[in-house]
MITI-130805 format. One line per field, with one value per residue (C-alpha): chain; x, y, z. Coordinates in steps of 0.2 Angstrom, whole numbers, always signed. Example, Ala and Ser with C-alpha at 12.3 -4.5 7.8 and 13.67 -1.06 7.14 Angstrom:
BEGIN
ch: c(A;A);
X: c(+62;+68);
Y: c(-22;-5);
Z: c(+39;+36);
//
This chain:
BEGIN
ch: c(A;A;A;A;A;A;A;A;A;A;A;A;A;A;A;A;A;A;A;A;A;A;A;A;A;A;A;A;A;A;A;A;A;A;A;A;A;A;A;A;A;A;A;A;A;A;A;A;A;A;A;A;A;A;A;A;A;A;A;A;A;A;A;A;A;A;A;A;A;A;A;A;A;A;A;A;A;A;A;A;A;A;A;A;A);
X: c(+103;+117;+111;+125;+120;+131;+133;+148;+148;+150;+164;+172;+172;+177;+186;+190;+172;+167;+160;+166;+154;+149;+154;+136;+133;+149;+144;+127;+134;+146;+133;+122;+136;+140;+121;+120;+136;+135;+116;+119;+105;+104;+90;+81;+89;+106;+103;+96;+112;+123;+114;+114;+133;+135;+124;+135;+152;+159;+166;+157;+151;+136;+133;+118;+110;+108;+100;+88;+81;+73;+66;+48;+47;+33;+33;+39;+56;+60;+54;+66;+80;+75;+75;+94;+98);
Y: c(-117;-125;-135;-129;-114;-106;-89;-77;-75;-93;-95;-79;-87;-105;-105;-123;-127;-117;-128;-127;-117;-125;-116;-111;-103;-93;-87;-83;-73;-63;-60;-53;-41;-36;-32;-21;-12;-9;-10;-24;-30;-43;-46;-62;-59;-59;-75;-83;-78;-85;-101;-103;-101;-114;-125;-123;-123;-138;-133;-116;-117;-108;-110;-122;-108;-98;-113;-114;-97;-105;-121;-115;-103;-90;-85;-90;-82;-91;-107;-105;-103;-118;-128;-124;-129);
Z: c(-181;-170;-155;-145;-133;-121;-113;-115;-96;-92;-105;-97;-80;-85;-102;-100;-100;-115;-129;-146;-157;-173;-189;-194;-177;-179;-196;-190;-175;-187;-200;-187;-181;-199;-202;-186;-190;-208;-211;-224;-235;-248;-260;-265;-282;-275;-265;-280;-290;-275;-275;-294;-294;-280;-290;-305;-296;-286;-269;-266;-248;-240;-221;-217;-207;-223;-232;-217;-221;-237;-229;-229;-245;-244;-262;-280;-278;-262;-270;-284;-271;-262;-278;-280;-262);
//
């Protein structure tokens, strides 16, 4: 999770003081909007496939905040994903 925190209200009133948001925070925010808007859902199998492809392919990027979802795996599927991270 990005350590930079700010409110939209503060940025609206003082744009010059608005901090730059890190890439992971931007992705997290946009992903949350996407899920709310479209009801998106991704299975652990799909995550595994995504991480397997990244493991095999140089240059494929996945935001660190998504990696953090698997920091403390709760089952074998999550442990397999963590092993690929």
